[in-house]
DRENDO-1510 file (C-alpha; in Angstrom, 1 decimal, always signed):
<recs>
REC; n; res; u; v; w
REC; 1; MET; +2.9; +264.4; +158.3 .
REC; 2; THR; +5.4; +262.6; +159.8 .
REC; 3; GLU; +6.5; +259.6; +158.4 .
REC; 4; LEU; +9.2; +256.8; +158.4 .
REC; 5; ASN; +10.4; +254.0; +156.2 .
REC; 6; GLY; +12.2; +251.4; +155.9 .
REC; 7; GLN; +13.3; +248.2; +153.6 .
REC; 8; GLN; +9.4; +246.9; +153.7 .
REC; 9; ILE; +7.0; +248.5; +156.1 .
REC; 10; ALA; +6.9; +252.8; +156.3 .
REC; 11; LEU; +4.8; +253.9; +159.0 .
REC; 12; ARG; +3.0; +257.8; +158.5 .
REC; 13; SER; +0.4; +260.0; +159.7 .
REC; 14; ILE; -2.5; +259.0; +159.3 .
REC; 15; THR; -5.3; +261.1; +157.0 .
REC; 16; PRO; -8.4; +261.5; +156.6 .
REC; 17; GLU; -7.7; +260.1; +153.1 .
REC; 18; ASP; -6.8; +256.2; +154.5 .
REC; 19; PHE; -10.9; +255.5; +156.3 .
REC; 20; SER; -11.6; +253.4; +153.0 .
REC; 21; GLU; -8.8; +251.8; +152.9 .
REC; 22; LEU; -8.5; +251.1; +156.9 .
REC; 23; HIS; -12.7; +250.4; +157.1 .
REC; 24; GLN; -11.6; +247.5; +153.9 .
REC; 25; ILE; -9.2; +245.9; +155.2 .
REC; 26; ILE; -11.0; +245.4; +158.1 .
REC; 27; ALA; -14.4; +244.0; +157.2 .
REC; 28; THR; -12.0; +241.8; +154.8 .
REC; 29; HIS; -9.8; +240.9; +157.5 .
REC; 30; PRO; -12.1; +240.6; +160.7 .
REC; 31; ASP; -9.2; +238.4; +162.7 .
REC; 32; ILE; -6.4; +240.6; +162.5 .
REC; 33; TYR; -8.6; +243.3; +164.1 .
REC; 34; ARG; -10.4; +239.9; +167.0 .
REC; 35; PHE; -8.4; +241.6; +169.7 .
REC; 36; SER; -9.3; +245.0; +169.3 .
REC; 37; ASN; -12.2; +247.6; +170.1 .
REC; 38; ILE; -12.2; +248.3; +166.0 .
REC; 39; GLY; -15.1; +245.5; +164.7 .
REC; 40; GLN; -16.0; +245.4; +162.1 .
REC; 41; GLU; -18.9; +248.1; +162.7 .
REC; 42; PHE; -18.8; +251.2; +160.4 .
REC; 43; ASP; -20.1; +253.1; +164.1 .
REC; 44; LYS; -17.7; +251.7; +166.1 .
REC; 45; PHE; -14.9; +251.7; +163.5 .
REC; 46; THR; -15.8; +255.8; +163.0 .
REC; 47; LEU; -15.2; +256.7; +166.7 .
REC; 48; TRP; -12.0; +255.0; +166.5 .
REC; 49; PHE; -11.5; +256.4; +163.5 .
REC; 50; GLU; -11.5; +260.2; +164.4 .
REC; 51; GLN; -10.1; +259.4; +167.6 .
REC; 52; ALA; -7.1; +257.9; +166.0 .
REC; 53; LEU; -7.3; +261.7; +164.0 .
REC; 54; LYS; -7.0; +263.2; +166.6 .
REC; 55; ASP; -4.3; +261.8; +169.0 .
REC; 56; GLN; -2.8; +262.0; +165.3 .
REC; 57; ALA; -1.9; +258.3; +165.0 .
REC; 58; TYR; +0.5; +256.2; +162.4 .
REC; 59; VAL; -0.6; +253.7; +159.9 .
REC; 60; VAL; +1.5; +250.7; +159.3 .
REC; 61; VAL; +1.9; +250.0; +155.1 .
REC; 62; ASP; +3.6; +247.1; +153.9 .
REC; 63; LYS; +5.5; +248.3; +151.0 .
REC; 64; ASN; +5.2; +245.3; +149.2 .
REC; 65; SER; +1.6; +245.2; +149.0 .
REC; 66; GLY; +0.7; +248.9; +149.4 .
REC; 67; LEU; -1.2; +248.5; +152.7 .
</recs>
């Protein structure tokens, strides 16, 4: 797993274990993702997540909150 750490955030490779947490964030904060094609719908999120895994995408984690 690739990881880049700064003082306040970490950038790391997305993993299958991230699915539930990322979906929960999107479901509870839809305003953050209103300009993306992800959306709150479970099916749309699942398609996006599967593609993100194939593309070896990264997630940004706030070190203070863990999100």
